[in-house]
DSSP file (Angstrom, degrees, kcal/mol; ACC not computed):
  #  RESIDUE AA STRUCTURE BP1 BP2  ACC     N-H-->O    O-->H-N    N-H-->O    O-->H-N    TCO  KAPPA ALPHA  PHI   PSI    X-CA   Y-CA   Z-CA
    1    1 A M              0   0    0      0, 0.0     8,-3.2     0, 0.0     9,-0.9   0.000 360.0 360.0 360.0 145.0  117.6  214.8   35.1
    2    2 A L  B     -A    8   0A   0      6,-0.2     6,-0.2     7,-0.2     2,-0.1  -0.821 360.0-125.8-114.8 153.3  115.4  217.5   36.7
    3    3 A D    >   -     0   0    0      4,-2.5     3,-1.9    -2,-0.3    -1,-0.1  -0.266  46.5 -84.6 -84.3-177.4  113.7  220.5   35.2
    4    4 A A  T 3  S+     0   0    0      1,-0.3    -1,-0.1     2,-0.1    -2,-0.0   0.723 130.6  52.0 -62.6 -22.4  114.2  224.0   36.5
    5    5 A D  T 3  S-     0   0    0      2,-0.1    -1,-0.3     0, 0.0    -3,-0.0   0.378 121.6-103.7 -95.9   3.4  111.5  223.4   39.2
    6    6 A G  S <  S+     0   0    0     -3,-1.9    54,-0.6     1,-0.3     2,-0.3   0.581  73.4 139.7  88.7  10.8  113.0  220.2   40.4
    7    7 A Y  E     - B   0  59A   0     52,-0.1    -4,-2.5     1,-0.1    -1,-0.3  -0.653  60.3-105.3 -86.5 145.2  110.7  217.7   38.8
    8    8 A V  E     +AB   2  58A   0     50,-3.1    50,-0.6    -2,-0.3    -6,-0.2  -0.488  43.7 167.8 -68.0 133.6  112.1  214.5   37.3
    9    9 A V        -     0   0    0     -8,-3.2     7,-0.5     1,-0.4    18,-0.3   0.765  51.4 -48.0-113.2 -51.8  112.1  214.7   33.5
   10   10 A E        -     0   0    0     -9,-0.9    -1,-0.4     5,-0.2     5,-0.2  -0.952  50.4 -93.7-168.9 177.4  114.2  211.9   32.2
   11   11 A G  B >   -C   14   0B   0      3,-1.9     3,-1.3    -2,-0.3     2,-0.6  -0.452  65.4 -67.0 -95.7 180.0  117.4  209.9   32.4
   12   12 A T  T 3  S-     0   0    0      1,-0.3     3,-0.1    -2,-0.2    -1,-0.1  -0.617 120.3 -15.1 -71.1 117.4  120.5  210.6   30.3
   13   13 A M  T 3  S+     0   0    0     -2,-0.6     2,-0.3     1,-0.2    -1,-0.3   0.804 129.2  85.8  56.1  33.3  119.5  209.7   26.7
   14   14 A S  B <  S-C   11   0B   0     -3,-1.3    -3,-1.9    59,-0.1     2,-0.3  -0.994  74.3-120.4-156.6 155.8  116.5  207.9   28.1
   15   15 A N  E     -D   72   0C   0     57,-2.6    57,-2.1    -2,-0.3     2,-0.4  -0.778  30.7-131.5 -98.5 148.3  112.9  208.3   29.2
   16   16 A L  E     +D   71   0C   0     -7,-0.5    11,-0.7    -2,-0.3     2,-0.3  -0.817  23.4 178.5-105.7 136.3  111.9  207.4   32.8
   17   17 A F  E     -DE  70  26C   0     53,-2.6    53,-2.4    -2,-0.4     2,-0.3  -0.971   3.4-174.1-128.3 148.6  108.9  205.3   33.9
   18   18 A L  E     -DE  69  25C   0      7,-2.4     7,-3.1    -2,-0.3     2,-0.4  -0.972  12.8-146.3-137.5 158.1  107.9  204.3   37.4
   19   19 A V  E     +DE  68  24C   0     49,-2.4    48,-2.9    -2,-0.3    49,-1.5  -0.986  17.1 174.1-125.4 131.6  105.2  202.1   38.7
   20   20 A K  E >  S- E   0  23C   0      3,-2.0     3,-2.0    -2,-0.4    46,-0.1  -0.971  73.9 -16.0-139.3 122.1  103.3  202.7   42.0
   21   21 A N  T 3  S-     0   0    0     -2,-0.4     3,-0.1     1,-0.3    -1,-0.1   0.868 129.3 -51.4  52.0  41.6  100.4  200.5   43.1
   22   22 A G  T 3  S+     0   0    0      1,-0.2     2,-0.5    29,-0.0    30,-0.3   0.385 110.5 123.7  82.0  -4.4  100.0  199.1   39.6
   23   23 A K  E <   -E   20   0C   0     -3,-2.0    -3,-2.0    28,-0.1     2,-0.4  -0.796  55.1-141.2 -95.4 129.2   99.9  202.5   37.9
   24   24 A L  E     -Ef  19  53C   0     28,-2.9    30,-2.3    -2,-0.5     2,-0.4  -0.751  26.6-176.4 -85.6 129.3  102.5  203.3   35.2
   25   25 A M  E     +Ef  18  54C   0     -7,-3.1    -7,-2.4    -2,-0.4     2,-0.3  -0.959  12.5 173.5-130.4 146.7  103.7  206.8   35.3
   26   26 A T  E     -Ef  17  55C   0     28,-1.8    30,-2.0    -2,-0.4    -9,-0.2  -0.963  39.4 -84.2-144.9 162.7  106.0  208.9   33.2
   27   27 A A  E     - f   0  56C   0    -11,-0.7     2,-0.5    -2,-0.3    30,-0.2  -0.348  33.9-119.7 -73.0 143.1  107.1  212.6   33.3
   28   28 A L        -     0   0    0     28,-1.1     3,-0.3     1,-0.1     4,-0.2  -0.707  25.3-162.7 -73.9 125.6  105.1  215.3   31.6
   29   29 A L        +     0   0    0     -2,-0.5     6,-0.1     1,-0.2    -1,-0.1  -0.151  51.9 116.3-109.3  38.1  107.5  216.8   29.1
   30   30 A D  S    S+     0   0    0      1,-0.2    -1,-0.2     0, 0.0     3,-0.1   0.670  87.9  27.5 -80.9 -15.7  105.8  220.1   28.4
   31   31 A R  S    S-     0   0    0      1,-0.4     2,-0.3    -3,-0.3    -1,-0.2   0.605 130.9  -2.1-117.8 -19.8  108.7  222.2   29.8
   32   32 A A  S    S+     0   0    0     -4,-0.2    -1,-0.4   -29,-0.1   -29,-0.1  -0.980  87.9  56.9-164.7 160.4  111.8  220.1   29.3
   33   33 A G        -     0   0    0     -2,-0.3     2,-0.5    -3,-0.1   -23,-0.1  -0.198  68.8 -86.7 100.9 169.7  112.9  216.7   28.0
   34   34 A V        -     0   0    0    -20,-0.1     2,-1.2    -2,-0.1    -1,-0.0  -0.979  24.5-138.9-122.2 124.9  112.7  214.6   24.9
   35   35 A A        -     0   0    0     -2,-0.5    -2,-0.0    -6,-0.1   -20,-0.0  -0.708  34.1-152.8 -82.8  97.5  109.7  212.4   24.1
   36   36 A G     >  -     0   0    0     -2,-1.2     4,-2.0    36,-0.1     5,-0.1  -0.166  22.4-113.4 -72.9 164.3  111.6  209.4   22.7
   37   37 A I  H  > S+     0   0    0      1,-0.2     4,-2.3     2,-0.2     5,-0.2   0.918 117.3  50.6 -62.1 -45.7  110.2  206.9   20.2
   38   38 A M  H  > S+     0   0    0      1,-0.2     4,-2.6     2,-0.2    -1,-0.2   0.882 107.7  54.3 -63.7 -37.2  110.3  204.0   22.7
   39   39 A R  H  > S+     0   0    0      1,-0.2     4,-2.6     2,-0.2    -1,-0.2   0.934 108.9  48.8 -59.0 -45.8  108.4  206.2   25.2
   40   40 A S  H  X S+     0   0    0     -4,-2.0     4,-2.5     2,-0.2    -2,-0.2   0.902 110.8  50.2 -62.1 -41.8  105.7  206.8   22.5
   41   41 A V  H  X S+     0   0    0     -4,-2.3     4,-2.6     2,-0.2     5,-0.2   0.930 112.3  46.9 -62.0 -45.6  105.5  203.0   21.8
   42   42 A I  H  X S+     0   0    0     -4,-2.6     4,-2.6     2,-0.2    -2,-0.2   0.910 112.6  49.3 -65.7 -42.1  105.1  202.1   25.5
   43   43 A L  H  X S+     0   0    0     -4,-2.6     4,-2.1    -5,-0.2    -1,-0.2   0.926 112.9  47.8 -62.4 -44.0  102.5  204.8   26.0
   44   44 A E  H  X S+     0   0    0     -4,-2.5     4,-2.4    -5,-0.2    -2,-0.2   0.929 114.3  45.7 -61.9 -46.1  100.5  203.6   23.0
   45   45 A Q  H  X S+     0   0    0     -4,-2.6     4,-2.1     2,-0.2    -2,-0.2   0.878 109.8  54.5 -67.2 -37.5  100.7  200.0   24.0
   46   46 A A  H  <>S+     0   0    0     -4,-2.6     5,-3.0    -5,-0.2    -1,-0.2   0.915 110.8  46.5 -62.0 -41.6   99.8  200.8   27.6
   47   47 A R  H ><5S+     0   0    0     -4,-2.1     3,-1.3     1,-0.2    -2,-0.2   0.927 112.2  49.7 -65.7 -44.5   96.7  202.6   26.4
   48   48 A L  H 3<5S+     0   0    0     -4,-2.4    -1,-0.2     1,-0.3    -2,-0.2   0.833 114.3  45.5 -62.5 -31.6   95.8  199.7   24.0
   49   49 A R  T 3<5S-     0   0    0     -4,-2.1    -1,-0.3    -5,-0.2    -2,-0.2   0.298 113.1-118.3 -96.5   8.4   96.2  197.2   26.8
   50   50 A A  T < 5 +     0   0    0     -3,-1.3     2,-0.4     1,-0.2    -3,-0.2   0.836  51.5 167.7  57.5  37.3   94.2  199.3   29.3
   51   51 A I      < -     0   0    0     -5,-3.0     2,-0.4    -6,-0.2    -1,-0.2  -0.671  47.8-106.2 -77.2 133.6   97.2  199.7   31.7
   52   52 A D        -     0   0    0     -2,-0.4   -28,-2.9   -30,-0.3     2,-0.4  -0.490  53.5-177.7 -62.2 119.3   96.5  202.4   34.3
   53   53 A L  E     -f   24   0C   0     -2,-0.4     2,-0.4   -30,-0.2   -28,-0.2  -0.953  20.2-176.8-132.6 139.9   98.7  205.3   33.0
   54   54 A E  E     -f   25   0C   0    -30,-2.3   -28,-1.8    -2,-0.4     2,-0.6  -0.985   8.7-166.1-139.7 128.3   99.5  208.7   34.2
   55   55 A I  E     +f   26   0C   0     -2,-0.4     2,-0.3   -30,-0.2   -28,-0.2  -0.959  42.3 119.2-111.2 114.9  101.6  211.4   32.6
   56   56 A R  E     -f   27   0C   0    -30,-2.0   -28,-1.1    -2,-0.6     2,-0.2  -0.942  68.1 -60.5-161.4 175.4  102.4  214.1   35.1
   57   57 A R        -     0   0    0     -2,-0.3     2,-0.5   -30,-0.2   -48,-0.1  -0.531  51.5-154.2 -70.2 136.7  105.1  216.0   36.9
   58   58 A I  E     -B    8   0A   0    -50,-0.6   -50,-3.1    -2,-0.2     2,-0.2  -0.957   4.7-140.0-120.7 129.1  107.1  213.6   39.1
   59   59 A R  E >   -B    7   0A   0     -2,-0.5     3,-1.6   -52,-0.2     4,-0.5  -0.593  22.6-120.1 -85.2 148.8  108.9  214.6   42.3
   60   60 A L  T >> S+     0   0    0    -54,-0.6     3,-1.6     1,-0.3     4,-0.6   0.860 111.4  60.2 -56.4 -39.4  112.3  213.1   43.0
   61   61 A N  H 3> S+     0   0    0      1,-0.3     4,-1.0     2,-0.2     3,-0.3   0.702  91.0  70.5 -66.7 -17.0  111.1  211.6   46.3
   62   62 A E  H <> S+     0   0    0     -3,-1.6     4,-0.6     1,-0.2    -1,-0.3   0.752  88.5  63.6 -69.7 -22.7  108.5  209.6   44.3
   63   63 A L  H X4 S+     0   0    0     -3,-1.6     3,-0.6    -4,-0.5    -1,-0.2   0.881  99.3  53.2 -66.8 -36.6  111.3  207.5   42.9
   64   64 A I  H 3< S+     0   0    0     -4,-0.6    -1,-0.2    -3,-0.3    -2,-0.2   0.861 113.6  42.3 -65.3 -35.8  112.2  206.2   46.4
   65   65 A T  H 3< S+     0   0    0     -4,-1.0    -1,-0.2    22,-0.0    -2,-0.2   0.439  90.2 114.9 -93.8   0.9  108.6  205.1   47.0
   66   66 A A    <<  -     0   0    0     -3,-0.6   -46,-0.2    -4,-0.6     3,-0.1  -0.345  61.4-144.3 -69.7 151.3  108.0  203.6   43.6
   67   67 A D  S    S+     0   0    0    -48,-2.9     2,-0.3     1,-0.3    23,-0.3   0.809  85.9   9.0 -80.7 -33.6  107.5  199.9   43.2
   68   68 A E  E     -D   19   0C   0    -49,-1.5   -49,-2.4    21,-0.1     2,-0.4  -0.985  61.9-170.2-143.9 150.0  109.4  199.8   39.9
   69   69 A I  E     +D   18   0C   0     12,-0.4    12,-2.9    -2,-0.3     2,-0.3  -0.992  14.3 167.2-137.2 137.4  111.6  202.2   37.9
   70   70 A F  E     -DG  17  80C   0    -53,-2.4   -53,-2.6    -2,-0.4     2,-0.3  -0.995  22.8-142.3-148.6 155.0  112.8  201.7   34.4
   71   71 A L  E     -DG  16  79C   0      8,-2.5     8,-3.2    -2,-0.3     2,-0.3  -0.794  19.5-164.4-109.8 153.2  114.4  203.7   31.7
   72   72 A T  E     +DG  15  78C   0    -57,-2.1   -57,-2.6    -2,-0.3     2,-0.3  -0.985  19.1 148.3-138.5 149.5  113.7  203.4   28.0
   73   73 A N  E  >  - G   0  77C   0      4,-1.3     4,-2.1    -2,-0.3   -59,-0.1  -0.938  56.6 -95.8-162.4 174.1  115.2  204.3   24.6
   74   74 A S  T  4 S+     0   0    0     -2,-0.3     4,-0.1     1,-0.2   -60,-0.1   0.729 120.2  44.7 -69.0 -21.8  115.3  202.9   21.1
   75   75 A V  T  4 S+     0   0    0      2,-0.1    -1,-0.2     1,-0.1    -3,-0.0   0.914 123.5  29.7 -87.4 -48.5  118.7  201.2   21.6
   76   76 A I  T  4 S-     0   0    0      1,-0.3     2,-0.6     3,-0.0    -2,-0.2   0.665  85.7-159.8 -87.3 -16.1  118.3  199.7   25.1
   77   77 A G  E  <  -G   73   0C   0     -4,-2.1    -4,-1.3     2,-0.1     2,-0.5  -0.650  67.8  -0.6  72.8-116.6  114.6  199.0   25.0
   78   78 A V  E     -G   72   0C   0     -2,-0.6    -6,-0.2    -6,-0.2    -8,-0.0  -0.939  67.3-174.2-111.1 125.3  113.5  198.7   28.6
   79   79 A W  E     -G   71   0C   0     -8,-3.2    -8,-2.5    -2,-0.5    -2,-0.1  -0.897  17.2-143.7-123.2  99.1  116.3  199.0   31.2
   80   80 A P  E     -G   70   0C   0      0, 0.0     2,-0.5     0, 0.0   -10,-0.3  -0.351  14.7-127.6 -63.8 139.1  115.1  198.2   34.8
   81   81 A V        -     0   0    0    -12,-2.9   -12,-0.4     1,-0.1     3,-0.1  -0.765  22.7-174.9 -85.9 128.1  116.6  200.3   37.6
   82   82 A R        +     0   0    0     -2,-0.5     7,-2.8     1,-0.3     2,-0.3   0.678  68.0  17.8 -98.3 -21.9  118.0  198.1   40.3
   83   83 A Q  E     -H   88   0D   0      5,-0.3     2,-0.4   -14,-0.0    -1,-0.3  -0.974  50.8-178.4-153.2 137.7  119.0  200.9   42.7
   84   84 A F  E >  S-H   87   0D   0      3,-2.6     3,-2.2    -2,-0.3     2,-0.1  -0.974  74.1 -44.3-133.6 121.0  118.3  204.5   43.3
   85   85 A E  T 3  S-     0   0    0     -2,-0.4     0, 0.0     1,-0.3     0, 0.0  -0.411 125.3 -24.7  52.8-123.8  120.1  206.2   46.2
   86   86 A T  T 3  S+     0   0    0     -2,-0.1     2,-0.4    -3,-0.1    -1,-0.3   0.533 117.2 100.8 -93.5  -5.3  119.9  203.6   49.0
   87   87 A R  E <   -H   84   0D   0     -3,-2.2    -3,-2.6     2,-0.0     2,-0.4  -0.665  57.1-157.5 -86.0 129.8  116.7  201.9   47.7
   88   88 A R  E     -H   83   0D   0     -2,-0.4     2,-0.4    -5,-0.2    -5,-0.3  -0.827   7.9-160.7-104.8 145.8  117.1  198.6   45.9
   89   89 A Y        -     0   0    0     -7,-2.8     2,-0.2    -2,-0.4   -21,-0.1  -0.933  13.9-135.6-125.5 146.2  114.5  197.3   43.4
   90   90 A Q        -     0   0    0     -2,-0.4     2,-0.5   -23,-0.3    -9,-0.1  -0.637  47.8 -89.8 -84.6 157.1  113.7  194.0   42.0
   91   91 A V        -     0   0    0     -2,-0.2   -23,-0.1   -11,-0.1   -21,-0.1  -0.619  58.9-132.5 -67.2 121.7  112.9  193.9   38.3
   92   92 A G     >  -     0   0    0     -2,-0.5     4,-2.1   -23,-0.2     5,-0.2  -0.296   9.3-114.2 -85.1 162.6  109.2  194.5   38.4
   93   93 A P  H  > S+     0   0    0      0, 0.0     4,-2.2     0, 0.0     5,-0.1   0.827 113.8  51.8 -63.9 -33.6  106.4  192.6   36.7
   94   94 A L  H  > S+     0   0    0      2,-0.2     4,-2.6     1,-0.2     5,-0.2   0.909 108.8  50.3 -72.7 -39.1  105.3  195.6   34.5
   95   95 A A  H  > S+     0   0    0      2,-0.2     4,-2.3     1,-0.2    -1,-0.2   0.919 113.0  47.7 -60.7 -42.4  108.9  196.2   33.2
   96   96 A L  H  X S+     0   0    0     -4,-2.1     4,-2.1     2,-0.2    -2,-0.2   0.897 111.3  50.7 -65.2 -40.3  109.1  192.5   32.4
   97   97 A E  H  X S+     0   0    0     -4,-2.2     4,-2.2     2,-0.2    -2,-0.2   0.914 110.9  48.1 -63.3 -43.1  105.7  192.6   30.7
   98   98 A I  H  X S+     0   0    0     -4,-2.6     4,-2.1     2,-0.2    -2,-0.2   0.901 109.0  53.3 -66.5 -40.2  106.7  195.6   28.6
   99   99 A Q  H  X S+     0   0    0     -4,-2.3     4,-2.4     1,-0.2    -1,-0.2   0.916 109.1  50.5 -57.6 -41.9  110.0  193.9   27.6
  100  100 A D  H  X S+     0   0    0     -4,-2.1     4,-2.5     1,-0.2    -2,-0.2   0.898 106.2  54.7 -63.7 -41.3  107.8  191.0   26.4
  101  101 A W  H  < S+     0   0    0     -4,-2.2    -1,-0.2     1,-0.2    -2,-0.2   0.930 112.2  44.4 -55.2 -45.1  105.6  193.3   24.4
  102  102 A L  H >< S+     0   0    0     -4,-2.1     3,-0.9     1,-0.2     4,-0.2   0.893 113.7  47.8 -71.4 -40.6  108.7  194.6   22.6
  103  103 A V  H 3< S+     0   0    0     -4,-2.4     3,-0.3     1,-0.2    -1,-0.2   0.886 122.4  35.1 -66.3 -38.7  110.3  191.3   22.0
  104  104 A N  T >X S+     0   0    0     -4,-2.5     4,-2.3    -5,-0.2     3,-0.7   0.096  80.4 119.8-104.0  21.9  107.1  189.7   20.7
  105  105 A A  H <> S+     0   0    0     -3,-0.9     4,-1.5     1,-0.3    -1,-0.2   0.864  73.2  53.8 -58.1 -39.4  105.8  192.8   18.9
  106  106 A D  H 34 S+     0   0    0     -3,-0.3    -1,-0.3    -4,-0.2    -2,-0.1   0.854 115.1  40.6 -65.0 -33.0  105.7  191.2   15.5
  107  107 A D  H <4 S+     0   0    0     -3,-0.7    -2,-0.2     1,-0.1    -1,-0.2   0.833 132.0  17.9 -83.1 -34.7  103.7  188.2   16.8
  108  108 A R  H  < S+     0   0    0     -4,-2.3    -2,-0.2    -7,-0.2    -3,-0.2   0.154  72.1 147.1-131.2  21.1  101.2  190.0   19.1
  109  109 A Y     <  -     0   0    0     -4,-1.5     2,-0.1    -5,-0.2    -4,-0.0  -0.460  48.6-129.0 -63.7 113.6  101.1  193.7   18.2
  110  110 A P              0   0    0      0, 0.0    -1,-0.1     0, 0.0   -62,-0.1  -0.385 360.0 360.0 -64.6 139.6   97.5  194.7   18.9
  111  111 A S              0   0    0     -2,-0.1    -2,-0.1   -63,-0.0    -3,-0.0   0.410 360.0 360.0-113.4 360.0   95.9  196.6   16.1
């Protein structure tokens, strides 16, 4: 979904993350969108784990050049995107790492 200025905001009932050159990015939601619970958990864990993180406006064409894209919400957890337009993606290492954080949260949740 895009905001009125054409920036990527989120997916349908999900928050969007992308990875480019090892940096985790998600949309700035100051004008539109819903900051979901799973998004908050991932942002908190990324900060605790010193993952390079950026929250900013994202242009649609950045999805094509991303190394990884995944969607999140409290029901699906982390849902890797396998294709956007004509670009195909492998499930990326950061999406897999975040899935592992969530599955093993009770055992290894940093405090």
